[in-house]
ROFI-780569 format. One record per residue: residue number from 0; x negated, y negated, z of N, C-alpha, C in turn; residue in three letters. Coordinates in pm, 1 decimal, decimal comma. Each point is the difference from the previous one (the first is absolute). Layout:
{NUM; {X; Y; Z}; {X; Y; Z}; {X; Y; Z}; "ALA"}
...
END
This chain:
{0; {4432,1; -5006,8; 10903,5}; {-18,5; -29,9; -139,1}; {56,0; 117,4; -81,1}; "UNK"}
{1; {73,3; -30,7; -105,2}; {57,3; 100,6; -86,4}; {-58,2; -19,0; -139,5}; "UNK"}
{2; {-54,9; 107,5; -55,5}; {-54,8; -4,5; -135,1}; {84,3; 90,9; -86,7}; "UNK"}
{3; {49,0; -54,0; -108,6}; {78,9; 78,2; -93,4}; {-74,8; 10,0; -131,7}; "UNK"}
{4; {9,9; 115,9; -61,1}; {-61,6; 19,6; -130,1}; {85,0; 96,9; -80,5}; "UNK"}
{5; {-4,4; -14,5; -129,4}; {71,2; 93,2; -86,8}; {-98,0; 106,2; -45,0}; "UNK"}
{6; {46,3; 123,9; 4,2}; {-82,5; 111,5; -41,6}; {75,0; 76,1; -107,7}; "UNK"}
{7; {-68,3; 30,0; -108,9}; {64,5; 74,5; -107,6}; {-16,7; 149,6; 22,8}; "UNK"}
{8; {87,2; 76,3; -59,3}; {-11,9; 145,8; 6,4}; {-134,3; 42,2; -59,2}; "UNK"}
{9; {-38,7; -62,6; -111,3}; {-127,7; 32,6; -62,5}; {-116,1; -28,5; 95,1}; "UNK"}
{10; {10,7; -107,2; 77,2}; {-103,4; -33,2; 97,2}; {-9,1; 102,9; 110,6}; "UNK"}
{11; {114,1; 46,6; 45,0}; {2,5; 103,1; 103,6}; {-63,6; 128,4; -52,2}; "UNK"}
{12; {37,9; 40,0; -121,3}; {-55,2; 121,4; -59,0}; {-150,8; -13,9; -18,8}; "UNK"}
{13; {-44,2; -115,3; -48,8}; {-143,5; -22,4; -19,3}; {-74,7; 11,5; 132,7}; "UNK"}
{14; {56,8; -53,9; 106,4}; {-62,6; 8,4; 131,6}; {-4,7; 144,8; 48,6}; "UNK"}
{15; {109,1; 73,2; -19,1}; {3,3; 140,1; 41,0}; {-103,2; 83,4; -76,2}; "UNK"}
{16; {-12,2; -24,8; -130,0}; {-87,4; 82,0; -83,2}; {-146,1; -43,4; 3,7}; "UNK"}
{17; {-28,4; -116,5; 54,7}; {-137,2; -49,3; 6,1}; {-87,7; 98,0; 77,1}; "UNK"}
{18; {-114,7; 32,7; -57,5}; {-97,4; 90,8; 62,1}; {54,2; 140,5; 24,8}; "UNK"}
{19; {79,8; 51,9; -94,3}; {47,8; 138,0; 13,0}; {-70,2; 94,0; -96,5}; "UNK"}
{20; {-91,5; -51,1; -80,2}; {-72,0; 84,4; -95,2}; {-140,8; 28,0; 50,3}; "UNK"}
{21; {-44,5; 125,0; -10,7}; {-136,0; 32,2; 41,2}; {-101,9; -58,9; -97,8}; "UNK"}
{22; {-120,8; -23,4; 51,3}; {-106,6; -55,3; -84,0}; {-125,1; 88,1; 2,3}; "UNK"}
{23; {4,0; 109,5; 74,4}; {-113,9; 89,5; 7,0}; {-92,1; -26,0; 117,8}; "UNK"}
{24; {40,0; -86,4; 90,1}; {-78,1; -30,2; 120,8}; {79,5; 54,4; 118,2}; "UNK"}
{25; {-60,1; 87,5; 77,4}; {70,7; 79,0; 100,7}; {84,2; -83,5; 96,3}; "UNK"}
{26; {-58,2; -101,0; 62,1}; {75,2; -78,6; 98,2}; {117,8; -71,8; -65,5}; "UNK"}
{27; {-23,7; -63,1; -113,9}; {108,0; -68,9; -71,0}; {108,6; 99,4; -40,3}; "UNK"}
{28; {-42,5; 112,3; -55,8}; {96,9; 97,9; -48,3}; {82,4; 59,1; 113,3}; "UNK"}
{29; {-60,8; 19,8; 114,7}; {74,2; 49,3; 116,5}; {110,7; -99,1; 36,3}; "UNK"}
{30; {-33,7; -127,8; 3,8}; {99,0; -103,5; 32,5}; {105,2; -13,5; -110,2}; "UNK"}
{31; {-44,0; 3,3; -126,8}; {96,6; -15,4; -108,9}; {94,4; 119,5; -6,7}; "UNK"}
{32; {-50,5; 119,5; 26,0}; {86,6; 117,7; -1,2}; {99,0; -2,8; 116,1}; "UNK"}
{33; {-42,3; -49,0; 115,0}; {92,1; -14,5; 113,0}; {110,3; -99,3; -34,6}; "UNK"}
{34; {-36,4; -110,6; -62,3}; {100,4; -99,8; -39,4}; {92,2; 57,6; -106,8}; "UNK"}
{35; {-56,3; 76,9; -94,0}; {81,6; 61,6; -104,4}; {100,9; 96,9; 61,0}; "UNK"}
{36; {-40,5; 73,9; 103,5}; {95,0; 89,0; 68,8}; {115,0; -80,1; 61,2}; "UNK"}
{37; {-32,7; -113,3; 61,9}; {104,7; -84,0; 59,3}; {93,8; -53,8; -107,1}; "UNK"}
{38; {-56,0; -49,5; -109,2}; {81,4; -54,4; -108,8}; {86,7; 110,1; -59,5}; "UNK"}
{39; {-55,1; 120,6; -13,6}; {77,8; 112,7; -52,3}; {119,8; 30,1; 89,1}; "UNK"}
{40; {-18,9; -11,6; 130,0}; {112,5; 18,6; 92,2}; {107,4; -105,4; -18,2}; "UNK"}
{41; {-42,2; -123,9; -21,7}; {94,9; -108,9; -24,6}; {77,8; 27,1; -128,7}; "UNK"}
{42; {-70,9; 41,9; -104,3}; {65,0; 28,5; -128,1}; {100,1; 114,0; 15,6}; "UNK"}
{43; {-37,6; 105,5; 70,3}; {92,2; 112,6; 21,6}; {125,5; -46,7; 73,1}; "UNK"}
{44; {-18,0; -85,5; 98,5}; {114,4; -54,0; 73,6}; {89,0; -84,5; -90,9}; "UNK"}
{45; {-62,6; -79,7; -85,2}; {77,2; -85,0; -91,7}; {77,8; 84,2; -100,7}; "UNK"}
{46; {-61,3; 108,0; -50,7}; {70,2; 88,6; -92,7}; {120,1; 62,1; 70,9}; "UNK"}
{47; {-17,6; 38,7; 124,6}; {112,2; 52,5; 77,7}; {110,8; -102,5; 16,3}; "UNK"}
{48; {-36,7; -123,9; 23,3}; {99,4; -107,4; 12,7}; {73,4; -23,4; -131,7}; "UNK"}
{49; {-73,4; 5,4; -110,3}; {62,8; -17,6; -131,9}; {95,3; 115,2; -27,7}; "UNK"}
{50; {-41,3; 121,8; 35,4}; {88,3; 115,2; -16,4}; {128,0; -18,9; 80,9}; "UNK"}
{51; {-13,9; -46,9; 122,9}; {116,3; -22,3; 85,5}; {94,8; -102,7; -63,0}; "UNK"}
{52; {-55,1; -106,9; -55,1}; {82,9; -101,8; -65,8}; {76,1; 62,6; -116,0}; "UNK"}
{53; {-68,4; 80,9; -79,5}; {68,8; 68,2; -109,7}; {110,6; 91,3; 53,7}; "UNK"}
{54; {-32,0; 84,5; 94,3}; {93,1; 98,3; 53,6}; {122,4; -66,9; 61,6}; "UNK"}
{55; {-21,8; -103,0; 78,2}; {109,7; -66,3; 70,5}; {90,9; -81,7; -93,0}; "UNK"}
{56; {-52,6; -44,3; -112,6}; {76,9; -92,0; -84,5}; {45,2; 58,2; -133,4}; "UNK"}
{57; {-48,3; 118,6; -36,1}; {30,1; 54,1; -132,8}; {147,7; 34,0; -19,8}; "UNK"}
{58; {70,7; 27,0; 104,1}; {142,5; 36,2; -10,9}; {93,6; -115,4; 36,3}; "UNK"}
{59; {-55,9; -114,9; 26,5}; {81,5; -115,2; 39,9}; {64,3; -64,0; -122,2}; "UNK"}
{60; {107,3; -74,5; 23,7}; {72,6; -65,0; -109,1}; {-39,4; -145,8; -21,5}; "UNK"}
{61; {-57,0; -62,4; 100,9}; {-35,4; -141,1; -10,8}; {-113,7; -18,4; -101,1}; "UNK"}
{62; {14,0; -100,6; -85,8}; {-98,3; -22,2; -106,5}; {-141,0; -20,5; 55,2}; "UNK"}
{63; {-11,5; -76,9; 107,5}; {-133,3; -27,0; 54,7}; {-63,9; 125,3; 57,3}; "UNK"}
{64; {80,8; 88,9; 55,4}; {-54,0; 124,0; 55,2}; {-38,3; 97,2; -111,3}; "UNK"}
{65; {78,7; 3,1; -106,2}; {-35,9; 81,9; -116,0}; {-129,0; -52,9; -62,4}; "UNK"}
{66; {-13,3; -132,7; -5,2}; {-122,6; -58,8; -54,2}; {-120,2; 38,9; 85,7}; "UNK"}
{67; {14,0; -3,6; 131,9}; {-108,5; 40,4; 89,4}; {-36,6; 146,0; -24,5}; "UNK"}
{68; {100,0; 85,9; -17,2}; {-26,1; 140,8; -27,7}; {-73,4; 16,5; -132,1}; "UNK"}
{69; {39,6; -76,4; -101,2}; {-66,4; 7,1; -130,8}; {-145,3; -46,6; 9,0}; "UNK"}
{70; {-23,5; -107,8; 72,7}; {-136,8; -50,4; 17,3}; {-84,6; 106,4; 69,9}; "UNK"}
{71; {53,7; 57,4; 106,5}; {-72,4; 102,8; 75,1}; {-24,9; 123,5; -86,6}; "UNK"}
{72; {101,9; 42,4; -74,8}; {-15,3; 117,0; -86,6}; {-107,6; -22,9; -104,8}; "UNK"}
{73; {-1,6; -116,8; -61,5}; {-101,8; -30,3; -101,0}; {-140,1; 0,5; 61,1}; "UNK"}
{74; {-12,7; -52,1; 120,6}; {-130,1; 2,2; 68,1}; {-42,6; 144,2; 26,4}; "UNK"}
{75; {92,3; 82,1; 49,2}; {-32,0; 140,0; 29,7}; {-34,4; 78,0; -126,6}; "UNK"}
{76; {71,0; -27,0; -108,3}; {-30,1; 68,2; -125,5}; {-136,8; -41,9; -54,2}; "UNK"}
{77; {-36,0; -125,7; 20,3}; {-133,1; -46,6; -39,6}; {-108,8; 71,4; 79,3}; "UNK"}
{78; {23,5; 18,2; 128,5}; {-95,1; 72,6; 84,7}; {-8,4; 145,2; -46,0}; "UNK"}
{79; {115,5; 59,4; -28,4}; {3,3; 139,1; -46,7}; {-81,0; 15,3; -127,8}; "UNK"}
{80; {16,6; -92,0; -94,1}; {-72,9; 5,9; -126,1}; {-150,7; -10,3; 22,4}; "UNK"}
{81; {-41,1; -89,8; 89,0}; {-142,6; -14,4; 30,4}; {-54,9; 128,1; 62,5}; "UNK"}
{82; {77,5; 63,9; 86,7}; {-43,9; 124,1; 62,7}; {-8,1; 113,4; -101,1}; "UNK"}
{83; {93,8; 2,8; -94,3}; {-5,0; 102,2; -104,1}; {-124,4; -18,4; -85,7}; "UNK"}
{84; {-34,6; -125,3; -33,7}; {-122,2; -27,1; -75,0}; {-122,5; 44,4; 78,5}; "UNK"}
{85; {1,3; -23,5; 129,1}; {-110,5; 40,9; 86,3}; {-15,1; 151,2; 2,9}; "UNK"}
{86; {111,1; 71,2; 10,7}; {-6,4; 145,4; 8,0}; {-46,6; 61,0; -131,8}; "UNK"}
{87; {23,8; -67,3; -112,6}; {-45,2; 48,3; -129,2}; {-151,7; -9,9; -15,3}; "UNK"}
{88; {-62,7; -87,3; 77,7}; {-144,1; -17,6; -7,4}; {-74,9; 117,2; 61,8}; "UNK"}
{89; {63,8; 71,3; 91,8}; {-68,7; 110,9; 70,3}; {-17,6; 122,1; -84,9}; "UNK"}
END
């Protein structure tokens, strides 16, 4: 038997982020923090992949590759801005 289903990116993110916030209960928080560490690793890997896409395509001449580099660069700049806002809070 083969079951097919469509999954949205938003659905995947929601599933990954589910139960990653502490609530003040030791057992729950231990599990949520462990899951948050795993999700953080996934995010770090994805940022690395986005950087690679930018790096590999930024000097290319093909329109689609330049577009990929621009998309990746905009994502990285958005992350940079969020990190700068975070560092200003300290």
